[in-house]
C-alpha angles and dihedrals in degrees: 000000000000092000091050091052094054088050095053110150115217120207117251127245136041109294091210088059091047096045135035109224101223102177143342109253100176140006137187146156095298101040147296138288120222133197098234136183124217104237096220103037103026091229112154115227141167112251118192118202119195136175104204122195115248092255090052096061093098092047090051093049090050090052091049092048091051093048091048093051101036117101107190132126087223097059125066112252117235114232104169146354132204133179122209118173107308093339127096120203119202123188104207113170145350110255107219097179129011 
């Protein structure tokens, strides 16, 4: 797994140009989750934005790897990840009704 973590492939583009962040729906110690709308398709998604500490990079990559490979109806599915400066953007789920 360690090799796979160092080879993590981030999505291209600026997530704030791809999605419109409509409203914050949750926040916590490690960041916030926003109800967001894809600018081209209008699909509503949950977009998590975190600012991990430098020593938390590995922990964050482990979390992303688990989300990417987990197939459970009880765990949010990971659909995309972006990195911009010290922020990490994670598209977790499509929000069909909010």
